[in-house]
C-alpha positions as CSV (number, residue, x, y, z in Angstrom):
1,M,20.6,19.2,-3.8
2,H,19.4,15.9,-2.2
3,T,15.9,14.9,-3.3
4,L,13.6,12.2,-2.2
5,V,10.8,11.0,-4.6
6,T,8.2,8.7,-3.1
7,G,6.5,6.8,-5.9
8,G,9.4,7.6,-8.1
9,A,9.1,4.4,-10.2
10,G,5.6,5.3,-11.3
11,F,4.5,7.2,-14.4
12,I,4.8,10.8,-13.2
13,G,7.5,10.0,-10.7
14,S,9.8,8.4,-13.2
15,H,9.5,11.5,-15.5
16,L,10.3,13.7,-12.5
17,V,13.3,11.6,-11.7
18,D,14.5,12.0,-15.3
19,A,14.3,15.8,-15.0
20,L,15.9,15.9,-11.6
21,I,18.9,13.8,-12.5
22,S,19.3,15.6,-15.8
23,N,19.7,18.7,-13.7
24,R,22.4,17.0,-11.6
25,N,20.4,16.5,-8.5
26,N,21.1,13.6,-6.1
27,V,17.9,11.6,-6.1
28,S,16.6,8.8,-3.9
29,V,13.5,7.0,-5.0
30,F,11.4,5.2,-2.4
31,D,8.8,3.0,-4.0
32,N,7.0,-0.3,-3.2
33,L,6.7,-1.1,-6.9
34,S,3.0,-1.9,-6.5
35,S,2.2,0.2,-9.6
36,G,5.6,1.5,-10.6
37,T,8.3,-0.5,-12.1
38,L,12.1,-0.6,-12.1
39,Q,11.9,-0.5,-15.9
40,K,10.8,3.1,-15.8
41,I,14.0,4.2,-13.9
42,K,16.4,1.5,-15.1
43,Q,18.6,4.1,-16.9
44,W,19.5,5.6,-13.5
45,L,20.1,2.5,-11.4
46,D,23.9,2.6,-11.9
47,S,24.2,6.4,-11.7
48,P,26.3,7.7,-8.8
49,N,23.7,10.3,-7.9
50,F,20.8,7.9,-7.8
51,T,19.6,5.6,-5.1
52,F,16.6,3.2,-5.3
53,I,15.1,2.1,-2.0
54,K,12.4,-0.5,-2.2
55,G,9.9,0.3,0.6
56,D,6.4,1.0,1.5
57,L,5.4,4.1,3.5
58,L,2.8,1.9,5.3
59,N,5.6,-0.2,6.7
60,L,7.4,1.7,9.4
61,S,10.3,-0.6,9.4
62,D,10.7,0.2,5.6
63,N,10.7,3.9,6.5
64,K,13.7,3.4,8.7
65,K,15.7,2.7,5.5
66,L,15.5,6.5,4.9
67,K,16.7,7.6,8.4
68,H,20.4,8.1,7.5
69,K,19.6,10.4,4.6
70,R,19.1,14.2,4.7
71,F,16.8,15.6,2.0
72,D,16.5,19.2,0.9
73,L,13.4,18.5,-1.2
74,V,10.8,15.7,-0.9
75,F,8.4,15.0,-3.7
76,H,5.5,12.9,-2.4
77,L,3.9,11.0,-5.3
78,A,3.3,7.7,-3.7
79,A,-0.4,6.9,-3.7
80,N,-2.9,4.5,-5.1
81,P,-3.9,6.2,-8.3
82,E,-7.0,4.1,-9.1
83,V,-9.9,6.4,-8.4
84,R,-12.6,3.7,-8.9
85,I,-11.3,1.3,-6.3
86,G,-12.6,3.7,-3.6
87,S,-16.2,2.8,-4.5
88,T,-15.6,-0.9,-3.7
89,N,-12.8,-0.8,-1.2
90,P,-12.4,2.7,0.4
91,E,-9.8,1.3,2.9
92,V,-7.3,1.1,0.0
93,H,-7.3,4.9,-0.4
94,F,-7.4,5.6,3.3
95,Q,-4.3,3.4,3.8
96,Q,-2.3,4.1,0.7
97,N,-3.0,7.8,0.4
98,L,-3.8,9.2,3.8
99,V,-2.0,6.9,6.2
100,A,1.1,6.8,3.9
101,T,1.1,10.6,3.8
102,H,0.9,10.7,7.6
103,N,3.8,8.3,7.9
104,L,5.9,10.4,5.5
105,L,5.1,13.6,7.5
106,E,6.2,11.8,10.7
107,Y,9.4,10.8,9.0
108,I,10.0,14.4,8.0
109,R,9.1,15.7,11.5
110,K,11.5,13.3,13.2
111,T,14.4,13.2,10.9
112,Q,14.6,16.3,8.6
113,K,15.5,19.9,9.1
114,N,13.4,22.4,7.1
115,P,12.9,20.5,3.9
116,T,10.5,21.5,1.2
117,L,7.7,19.0,0.6
118,V,6.0,18.9,-2.8
119,F,2.7,17.0,-2.8
120,T,0.8,15.8,-5.8
121,S,-2.8,16.2,-5.0
122,T,-5.7,16.1,-7.5
123,S,-8.3,18.4,-9.0
124,T,-10.9,15.9,-7.8
125,V,-10.7,17.8,-4.4
126,Y,-13.0,20.4,-6.1
127,G,-15.8,17.9,-6.7
128,E,-18.1,19.2,-9.5
129,P,-17.0,22.8,-9.6
130,A,-19.4,25.4,-11.0
131,K,-16.5,27.3,-12.5
132,I,-14.2,25.9,-15.2
133,P,-11.3,26.4,-15.5
134,T,-11.3,26.1,-11.7
135,P,-9.2,28.7,-9.9
136,E,-6.9,27.4,-7.1
137,N,-8.9,29.4,-4.4
138,Y,-12.2,27.8,-5.5
139,S,-14.5,26.8,-2.7
140,P,-16.2,24.9,-1.3
141,L,-14.0,21.8,-1.7
142,T,-16.5,19.0,-2.0
143,P,-14.9,15.9,-3.4
144,I,-17.3,13.3,-4.8
145,S,-14.9,10.3,-4.6
146,I,-13.1,8.6,-1.8
147,Y,-9.9,9.2,-3.7
148,G,-10.5,13.0,-3.8
149,A,-11.5,13.0,-0.1
150,N,-8.3,11.3,0.9
151,K,-6.2,13.6,-1.2
152,L,-8.0,16.6,0.4
153,A,-7.4,15.1,3.9
154,S,-3.7,14.7,3.0
155,E,-3.5,18.3,1.9
156,A,-4.9,19.3,5.4
157,L,-2.4,17.1,7.2
158,I,0.5,18.5,5.1
159,T,-0.6,22.1,5.7
160,A,-0.9,21.5,9.5
161,H,2.5,19.7,9.7
162,A,4.3,22.4,7.7
163,H,2.9,25.1,9.9
164,T,3.5,23.3,13.2
165,Y,6.9,21.9,12.4
166,N,8.2,24.8,10.3
167,F,8.9,23.4,6.9
168,K,7.7,24.5,3.5
169,A,5.0,22.6,1.6
170,I,3.8,23.0,-2.0
171,I,0.6,21.3,-3.1
172,Y,-0.1,20.7,-6.8
173,R,-3.7,19.8,-7.7
174,L,-3.0,17.8,-10.9
175,A,-5.9,17.3,-13.4
176,N,-5.9,14.7,-16.2
177,I,-2.4,13.5,-16.8
């Protein structure tokens, strides 16, 4: 299986890469190294079933580095994880979370044939839920942070693209890691 992990040099992404390669998957990591590091994936850099691509989903010319590859599975973990920055600079979350997701979806639409996209969202899309533990079908979804709002908007984009362009999408709403 050929797998792409955006944000694969980050904390969660690097652990996912470890598991995927241990299960003999062919893995490509696409990461701009803004919060991830090569140190987290160094043990795989010389592996024949691993490819590291330094790139930023916001840079469309970087995204062209992926065009020659065919992926069965795409894990989208690339995002700005710092929730608090949204209160002082909401543009960061808009660009690095929502626009980056849109650019990845366009890459999938234009170059891939029926992949499965796995998106790491966040439990902050629920806002301050009245029910804890919060069931997945809880509503209304009322995020109270810019980060949560952009993750929820990304979920909507992913759902619409998967339906419109006929690919499978799985969304995980991760809580405290």
